[in-house]
N, C-alpha and C positions, 0 to 999 in steps of 0.2 A: 504494500500500500504506500502510495506517495505521501510525502510530508508537505502539508500545506499550513501556512501561517494563519493566525487569527487576529482579529482586531481587538484592541484593548476593551472597547465598549461591550464586546460579546461576553466578557466574564461577568458583567452585571445584568445579563439578560435573565439569569435564574433568580430565584427568590433571594433577597438580601437579608431581610429581617426574620431570621430563623433562630430557634433556641440554641442550636449548635454554634452558630456564629456569635451569639451572645456570650456563650461560655468562652469562646476564643478571645473575644474582646475583653472579657472580664479579667483575664490574666494580665493584660497590659494596664488596666485600670487599678490593679492592686499595687503596681510598682511604686507610686508616690508614698503609699502607706508603709511599704517595705523600706524605702529610703529613710523615712522619718524614724521608724522603730529601730533600725540598725544604727542610726546616728546617735540616738539616746543610749543605746546599749554600748556603743563604742566609747562614749563619754563617761559612762559609769558601769563598767562590767560587773561590779558587785551586785547590781540590781538586775536580776535575770528576767524580770517581767517583760522587758522590751525584747529580750532574746527569744523568749517563748512566743511572743507575738509575731516576731519575724519567722519563726519556724511554722507557726500556724498559717501565715500567709503563703509560705512555700508549699505546705501541704495542700492548701486551697488551690494554688496554681496547678499542682500536679493533678488534683481531682478534676479541675476544669478541663485539663488536657485530655483526661479520660472521657469525661462526659460529653465533650463536643463531638467526638467521633461516635460515641455510644448512641446519643440521641439522633445524630445524623443518619445512622443506619436504621434504627427502629422506627423513626418517624418519617423515613424516606425523604430526608432533607439534604442528601448529598448533592452538592453543587460544585461547579468549577471554582466559584468564588471561595467557598468554604475550604476546598482542597488547597487553595493558594493562601488563604488567610491564616489557617492553622499554623503552618510552619513559620510564616512571617511573625505572628504573635509570639511563637516560641523563641524566635531570634531576639525580639525585644526583651523578653523576660530573662533569657540566659545572659545577654549582654548587660542588662541591668544588674543582675546578681554578681557578675564578674567585676563590674565597675565598682560596686560597693566593696567587694573583697579587696580590690586594689586601693581604693581611696581611704578606707578605714583600717584595713587589716594587713596590708603589705603583700597582696598578690602581685606576682611579677608583671610589671607594666608591658614588657615586650611580648609576653604571651597573650595578654589582653589585646594588644594591637594585632597580633597574628589571628586571633579569634575574630576580631572585628573585620579584618580583610577577608577572611574565609567566609563570613556570613554575608558580606556585601557581594562577594562573588557568587554566593549561592542564590541571592535574590536576583542578581543579573542573569544568571544561568536559567533560573526558573522563568523569568520574564522572556528571555530569548527563546527558550523551548516553546513557550506558549505562543508568542507573537510571530515567530519565524518558522517554527516546525509543527505547530499544532499539537504539542504534547504537554502533558503534565507529569513532571518527574516525581518519583516517590522516594522517600528516604531509605537509605540502606541501614544495615545494623550498626555500622560505624557511626553514623549520625545519631542513632538512638543511644549508643554507648556514650557519645559525646555529651548529650544532655544529662545523662546520669552522672558523668564525671564532673560536669559543671556544678551540679547540686552537691556532690561529695566535697569538692574543693572549696566551694563557698562556705559550707557548713564547717569544715575543718578550720579554715582561716578565721571564721567568726568565733570559734571556741578558744583560740589561743589566748586572748585577754583573760578569759575565765580561768584557763589552766594556770596562767601566771598568778592570778589572785589566790588560787588554792595551793600554790607553790608546788606544782608538778616539777619534777627534776628537769632542768634545762636540757639534759642530754637524752631524755626519753624520746622514743620514736614519735609519740603523738605531738611533740613540740616542733616537728618538722613537716608542716603542711606542703612544703615545696614538692614532696613526693607526688601528691595529688595533682599539682600543677604540671609536672613533667609527664605524668601519665595522660593527662588531658591533652597535652601537646602531641604525644604519640598518637592518640586516637584521632586527633584532628588531621594529622599528616596522613594516616591510613585512609581516613574518609576522603580526603582530597584525591589521593591516588586512585581509589576505587571509583569515585565519581568521574575522574578523568578517563579511566578505561571505559566506563559505561557510556559516556556521552561524546567521546572524541569524534567518532565518525558522524554522529547525528549533527553535531555543531559545525564541524569543519569539512566533512565530506558527505553531505546529505544524499548525493546521488548514489553513494555506495550503501546507504542504510536501507534495510528491508524490514518493514514493520508488519508483523502478522498479528491481527487482533485475536487469533485463536491460540497464539503461543503463550502458554501459562508462565513461562520463564520471563518473557518480555512484559507480561501483565504485572509482574511483581516490581518491575523497574520503572515503568511509565504507563500512562494512559493515553491512548489515541483519541483525539477529540473530533 
């Protein structure tokens, strides 16, 4: 099947105001409250109430990520806008979490920059596939692992001030959250490599790409529109 681009307005032809899209947007709307709660916690790590509030907001974001897909399926609200909106909202949330980890808790700035560049490239690639090739890309396992490692790394860095307050030994393993940052970097690099392998021909050599709607393996990678 040939690859044909789409117009940007076509992504809004489906229903916009759906419950699943509301859950996607809600994750982004939680970010200001997360910023405020972590700010107060960073200023006074002895008071864990703001830390617990931050954890609650993180769990709420995770649940909203689950419910947007769940309700989209059971309510038959799966749309091209929803498929694009969900990962974009995920990018805002993960970048917001890493920004907080850097600003207040010492997460490596250069890894944050790499993550930002990778996510911007992901948004560009997603838009390119839709507008120029008529495809919606799907996340691979490395991308899902990346979100998990972001959550782990942010939580670990946030706990360091508390560990210092309760006088955890400075040479203890849990006092080195850099391990989580480097694992995240590894996962990011693997994700970029596998995305590159998956989409190289579709982006740069579309005349060589053969899309078969009945191919289950391809269906796991992208959706023909």
